[in-house]
N, C-alpha and C positions, 0 to 999 in steps of 0.2 A: 927283441924287445918291441912288441907291437904298440903302435900309436895310431890314433885315428882323429880326424877333425870332427869336432862336435861344436856346433854354433861357431863362436869366435875363437876357439882355442884348440890346441892339440892335447888330447887326453892319453895318458899312458895307462895300459890295462894288461892284465894277464888272464888266461883261461887255463883251467886244469881239470882233467877228468871228463867224463861223459855222463849223460843222464839229464834229469830235470835241472834247469839252471837255478843256481843259488848265487845271488848278487850280494856281496859283502861291502859295507860302506863304513869306513873308519871315521873317527871323531876329529875334533878340532886339532889341526896341525899334524895329524897322523896320516901316514901313507899306507899303501897296499902291503908293504913288507911286514907290517905288524900283524897281519892275518896268517903268518906262516904256519902256525900250529893248526888252525882251523882248515886251511887249505889241505894239509896232510891228512886230517881226519875225515873231511867230507868228500874229497875228490874221488875216492874209490866208488862212491855211489852217485855223485852229482857232478854236473858241470859247474865248477866254481869260478866265478868272475870277480876279480878284485881290480881296483883302479886307484890312481892318485887323483884326488880332487884338485880342482884349480887352486893354485897357490902352494901346492905340495909336491915334493919329489920330482918326478920326471915329466909331469904335466906342466903346461904353461902357467905363468904366474903374473898375469896382468895387474898393474897397479891402478885399478879402477874400482869403484864401489861394487862389492859383492852383495847379493841378496839371497835369501833361501830359495826363492823361485829360480834364480840362476843356477844354484847348485843342484836343484831338482831337475831342471831342464838338461843339465850336463849328464846326470845319471840316466834320465829317460832317453836322451839322444844316443848315448852309448849303447843302451839296450837295443834300441831300434836299429842302429848301425850294425850290431851283431846279429840281427834277425831274431831277437828274443821277443816273442809276443806276450809271454807271461812268465814270471819267475817267483821263486821264494826270495824275499828281500830281508836281509839281516843288517841292521844298522846299530852302532853303539855310539853313545854320547851325541855329538853333533850329527854323526851318521844316522842316529835314531831319529833326529829331527828331519833330516832329509828323507828318511824312509816314511815317516808319517805323512809328509807333504806329497811324496810320490804316490802313496795309497789314496790320498784325497784328490789329487789333481790328475792322476793317470791310473785310475782304478783297474783298468784292463791289464796293465802291466804287472800288477801285484797279485799273485795267487795266494800267498800267505805272508805274514808279517812277523818279524822278530825284532823287538825293541829292547836294547840293552842299555842300562845305566843312563837313561835319558829323561826328558821332561817335555811338557807341553809348552813351556815358556810363558812369557807374559805375566799378568798380574796374579795368576793362580799358582805360579811356580813357587816351590820352596827353595829359597836361595841358600847357597853356601855362605859360611861366615866371611866377614870382610878379610880376615887374614888369609884364608885359603884363596879367595879371588885375587887378592893383591899378589900373592906368590905366583899364581898362574900367569897373570898378565905381565909379570916382571920378567918372564923367561927370555924374551928376545933382547933384553938389555943387559943380561948377565954374562959372566965368563962361562966357558964350557963346563968347568968344574961345578959352578953354582947351578947351572942349568940341570945337570945330572941330579944334584941333590933335590932341587925344587920339583922337577918333573916326576921323580920317583915318589916323593913325599905326598904329592896330590893324587897320584895314580894308585898307589898300593897302601895297604894297611901297614902300620908300624911293625906288627908281628911278622908279616910276610917278608918285609925288607930285611929284618934281622935274621930270619931263619932260612931264607932262600936267596942268598946273595948271588949265586951263580945264575939263577933264573932271571933276576933283575938285570944282571949284566948282559945276559943274552937278549933281553927285551930292548935294552939301550942300543946294543949293536944292530939289532934288526931295525929299530927306528931310524938309525943313522943311514940306512940304505935308501930311505925315501923321506928326507927331512923337509920341514916347512921352510919357506923363506920368511924373513921378518915381515915383508909386505903381505905375503899370503896369510900368515897367522893373524895379522891385524885385520885384514879384509874379511877373513872367515869369522873372526870374533864379532865384527860389525854385523854380519848377517845373523849370527846367533842372537845378538842383542835385540833384534827386531822380530824374532820368531815367536809365534803364538798360534796354538791350534785348539785350545780348550773348548771353545764353542762348537768347533767342527768335528771333534773326535767321534761323536756318535754316528757320523756319516761313514766311518770305516766299517766295512761289512765283511772283510775277509778274516779268516782265522788268524788270531793274534796271540803271540806269546810275549810276555814281558818279564825281563830278567834284571836283577840288581843285587849288589852286595849290601848287607845291612850296615856296613861301616863306611859307606861311600861319603867322603868329605866334600867332593866336588859337586855332585848332583845327589842330594840326600834322598834316601830310599822312599821317603814320603811321596816323591814325584812319581815313582813307579806305581805306588798304590793308587794315586790319583788317576793315572793313565788307565789302570785296570778297571777303575770304577766308571770310566767314561766311554770305554770301548766295549760294546756288547759281546759277551761270551769270552772276553779276553782271559787268558790264563796267566797267573802271576807266580813266579818262582823266585825265591830269595835265597841268597847264599850267605849263611851266617858267618859274620866276622870278616867277610871280604870287602875290599875297598872299591873304588871306581874301576879298578882293573880286574874285576871279577873274572873277566875273560881269560886271564892268565893265572890268577890266584886259585880259582875253582875250575881250572881248565877241563879236567876229565868229566866232572859232574855237569858243567855247563854244556859241553859238547854233546854229552849223552842226552840231556834234556832237549836240546835243539833237534838232535837227530830223531828222537822219538816223536817230537812234534811234527817234523817234516814228513815222517813216514805215515803219520795219521792223517795228513792233509796233502796228498799227492796232487800235482797239477793235473786238471782234467784233460783227457786226450783231446787233441785238436786246438788247445789253447795256444 
């Protein structure tokens, strides 16, 4: 179980496979274990790097204010520690926010960018309804049974929960392998609340793919359309009927779309 010191904390990470590096960044409160299906899919062709963000899983969880810059510096520091000069970067939800800032603040580290179910934040973001937000932020005060109910309801569409109970159970078990702490969840949420890239998005110059489910309750699909309109040349792919967890609901299609995008935008030799 490899760990490395990055800035002020120890970061847990895993690498799988060989080839061009592909860095996967999970969302609010989610750990590296939730990428298990993508690791299996991409590692035959790519060197896949996953890690637990500060506050989650097996990385340290300091009870100090977190900022998006801090989370970005953690990702950049890990890449540099691993000797990665440039990588494909795929972030979902909060991980997509980290990925945006990584491309803006450390452009040489990002060869191509995949943004899933995410937003530019700030005044231009299309917010979830109050009931959804209240359910999300109540998670750390609920009983385990209630947490399961709430986390699945804000992640997946109702139809998927009803028809794929085994898949949802597997997702819950995988999430439990790298859980957030109540402190980490709160501190990450504070960083998300202060995040905004709208005015700077045109500065992103790398090939960009944007993905979302049309039934996303947590980060409405309009946010992905906005990102696509602000990043030059960005490709937008929507998964009809999928919720915030399109990554698992539309797994085969989403993985194939990302794979095709990466193959069309290889990392230049010598990067």
